[in-house]
Biotite code that builds the C-alpha atoms (Angstrom):
import biotite.structure as struc

atoms = struc.array([
    struc.Atom([-29.257, -2.938, -25.434], chain_id="A", res_id=1, res_name="MET", atom_name="CA", element="C"),
    struc.Atom([-25.764, -3.859, -26.549], chain_id="A", res_id=2, res_name="ALA", atom_name="CA", element="C"),
    struc.Atom([-23.933, -6.715, -24.900], chain_id="A", res_id=3, res_name="LEU", atom_name="CA", element="C"),
    struc.Atom([-21.243, -4.365, -23.523], chain_id="A", res_id=4, res_name="SER", atom_name="CA", element="C"),
    struc.Atom([-23.915, -2.191, -21.884], chain_id="A", res_id=5, res_name="GLU", atom_name="CA", element="C"),
    struc.Atom([-25.404, -5.263, -20.271], chain_id="A", res_id=6, res_name="LYS", atom_name="CA", element="C"),
    struc.Atom([-22.135, -6.214, -18.543], chain_id="A", res_id=7, res_name="PHE", atom_name="CA", element="C"),
    struc.Atom([-20.903, -2.664, -17.735], chain_id="A", res_id=8, res_name="ALA", atom_name="CA", element="C"),
    struc.Atom([-22.317, -2.597, -14.158], chain_id="A", res_id=9, res_name="PRO", atom_name="CA", element="C"),
    struc.Atom([-20.750, -5.961, -13.338], chain_id="A", res_id=10, res_name="ALA", atom_name="CA", element="C"),
    struc.Atom([-17.402, -4.838, -14.762], chain_id="A", res_id=11, res_name="LEU", atom_name="CA", element="C"),
    struc.Atom([-17.489, -1.624, -12.721], chain_id="A", res_id=12, res_name="THR", atom_name="CA", element="C"),
    struc.Atom([-18.306, -3.586, -9.562], chain_id="A", res_id=13, res_name="GLU", atom_name="CA", element="C"),
    struc.Atom([-15.469, -6.014, -10.274], chain_id="A", res_id=14, res_name="THR", atom_name="CA", element="C"),
    struc.Atom([-13.016, -3.130, -10.689], chain_id="A", res_id=15, res_name="ARG", atom_name="CA", element="C"),
    struc.Atom([-14.184, -1.558, -7.422], chain_id="A", res_id=16, res_name="GLU", atom_name="CA", element="C"),
    struc.Atom([-13.839, -4.886, -5.614], chain_id="A", res_id=17, res_name="ASP", atom_name="CA", element="C"),
    struc.Atom([-10.342, -5.337, -7.054], chain_id="A", res_id=18, res_name="PHE", atom_name="CA", element="C"),
    struc.Atom([-9.325, -1.787, -6.070], chain_id="A", res_id=19, res_name="SER", atom_name="CA", element="C"),
    struc.Atom([-10.586, -2.394, -2.534], chain_id="A", res_id=20, res_name="GLU", atom_name="CA", element="C"),
    struc.Atom([-8.660, -5.673, -2.381], chain_id="A", res_id=21, res_name="TYR", atom_name="CA", element="C"),
    struc.Atom([-5.449, -3.991, -3.568], chain_id="A", res_id=22, res_name="VAL", atom_name="CA", element="C"),
    struc.Atom([-5.829, -1.188, -1.012], chain_id="A", res_id=23, res_name="ALA", atom_name="CA", element="C"),
    struc.Atom([-6.355, -3.761, 1.764], chain_id="A", res_id=24, res_name="HIS", atom_name="CA", element="C"),
    struc.Atom([-3.343, -5.759, 0.579], chain_id="A", res_id=25, res_name="LEU", atom_name="CA", element="C"),
    struc.Atom([-1.153, -2.639, 0.520], chain_id="A", res_id=26, res_name="GLN", atom_name="CA", element="C"),
    struc.Atom([-2.170, -1.781, 4.069], chain_id="A", res_id=27, res_name="LEU", atom_name="CA", element="C"),
    struc.Atom([-1.458, -5.323, 5.233], chain_id="A", res_id=28, res_name="HIS", atom_name="CA", element="C"),
    struc.Atom([1.948, -5.349, 3.543], chain_id="A", res_id=29, res_name="MET", atom_name="CA", element="C"),
    struc.Atom([2.845, -1.974, 5.058], chain_id="A", res_id=30, res_name="THR", atom_name="CA", element="C"),
    struc.Atom([1.937, -3.140, 8.543], chain_id="A", res_id=31, res_name="LEU", atom_name="CA", element="C"),
    struc.Atom([3.931, -6.330, 8.069], chain_id="A", res_id=32, res_name="GLN", atom_name="CA", element="C"),
    struc.Atom([6.931, -4.383, 6.753], chain_id="A", res_id=33, res_name="ALA", atom_name="CA", element="C"),
    struc.Atom([6.885, -2.204, 9.865], chain_id="A", res_id=34, res_name="ARG", atom_name="CA", element="C"),
    struc.Atom([7.401, -5.378, 11.909], chain_id="A", res_id=35, res_name="ASN", atom_name="CA", element="C"),
    struc.Atom([10.688, -5.912, 10.062], chain_id="A", res_id=36, res_name="LEU", atom_name="CA", element="C"),
    struc.Atom([12.080, -2.500, 11.012], chain_id="A", res_id=37, res_name="VAL", atom_name="CA", element="C"),
    struc.Atom([13.829, -2.419, 14.379], chain_id="A", res_id=38, res_name="PRO", atom_name="CA", element="C"),
    struc.Atom([12.357, -0.188, 17.067], chain_id="A", res_id=39, res_name="SER", atom_name="CA", element="C"),
    struc.Atom([13.896, 3.225, 17.520], chain_id="A", res_id=40, res_name="LEU", atom_name="CA", element="C"),
    struc.Atom([14.152, 3.148, 21.310], chain_id="A", res_id=41, res_name="SER", atom_name="CA", element="C"),
    struc.Atom([17.832, 4.098, 21.065], chain_id="A", res_id=42, res_name="ASN", atom_name="CA", element="C"),
    struc.Atom([17.623, 7.479, 19.323], chain_id="A", res_id=43, res_name="THR", atom_name="CA", element="C"),
    struc.Atom([21.396, 7.976, 19.408], chain_id="A", res_id=44, res_name="GLY", atom_name="CA", element="C"),
    struc.Atom([22.001, 5.284, 16.785], chain_id="A", res_id=45, res_name="ASP", atom_name="CA", element="C"),
    struc.Atom([22.120, 7.018, 13.407], chain_id="A", res_id=46, res_name="SER", atom_name="CA", element="C"),
    struc.Atom([21.851, 3.715, 11.514], chain_id="A", res_id=47, res_name="ARG", atom_name="CA", element="C"),
    struc.Atom([18.442, 2.998, 13.031], chain_id="A", res_id=48, res_name="HIS", atom_name="CA", element="C"),
    struc.Atom([17.320, 6.551, 12.319], chain_id="A", res_id=49, res_name="HIS", atom_name="CA", element="C"),
    struc.Atom([18.466, 6.240, 8.690], chain_id="A", res_id=50, res_name="LEU", atom_name="CA", element="C"),
    struc.Atom([16.689, 2.898, 8.326], chain_id="A", res_id=51, res_name="LEU", atom_name="CA", element="C"),
    struc.Atom([13.466, 4.321, 9.746], chain_id="A", res_id=52, res_name="HIS", atom_name="CA", element="C"),
    struc.Atom([13.625, 7.405, 7.512], chain_id="A", res_id=53, res_name="GLN", atom_name="CA", element="C"),
    struc.Atom([14.356, 5.311, 4.415], chain_id="A", res_id=54, res_name="THR", atom_name="CA", element="C"),
    struc.Atom([11.392, 3.026, 5.179], chain_id="A", res_id=55, res_name="GLN", atom_name="CA", element="C"),
    struc.Atom([9.110, 6.039, 5.628], chain_id="A", res_id=56, res_name="ALA", atom_name="CA", element="C"),
    struc.Atom([10.318, 7.608, 2.372], chain_id="A", res_id=57, res_name="ASP", atom_name="CA", element="C"),
    struc.Atom([9.737, 4.382, 0.435], chain_id="A", res_id=58, res_name="ILE", atom_name="CA", element="C"),
    struc.Atom([6.235, 3.996, 1.890], chain_id="A", res_id=59, res_name="GLU", atom_name="CA", element="C"),
    struc.Atom([5.397, 7.580, 0.875], chain_id="A", res_id=60, res_name="LYS", atom_name="CA", element="C"),
    struc.Atom([6.716, 7.026, -2.643], chain_id="A", res_id=61, res_name="LEU", atom_name="CA", element="C"),
    struc.Atom([4.801, 3.773, -3.122], chain_id="A", res_id=62, res_name="VAL", atom_name="CA", element="C"),
    struc.Atom([1.569, 5.175, -1.701], chain_id="A", res_id=63, res_name="SER", atom_name="CA", element="C"),
    struc.Atom([1.661, 8.101, -4.152], chain_id="A", res_id=64, res_name="ARG", atom_name="CA", element="C"),
    struc.Atom([2.094, 5.947, -7.251], chain_id="A", res_id=65, res_name="GLN", atom_name="CA", element="C"),
    struc.Atom([-1.004, 5.363, -9.347], chain_id="A", res_id=66, res_name="GLY", atom_name="CA", element="C"),
    struc.Atom([-2.097, 2.130, -10.962], chain_id="A", res_id=67, res_name="PHE", atom_name="CA", element="C"),
])
């Protein structure tokens, strides 16, 4: 058994753990970012609507990017 074959399972597990950590961190950052966006209780204000739409568009773009 080659040395690389011996450590392959541990490397795969490390990558999975790291991917899970990154996904959790992205979720946490998204939830925190939502706290920075003002509420949209006043729907007549186009600036708030634009801000909300821009935030949503950026979140979609970031979530679709691969590593």
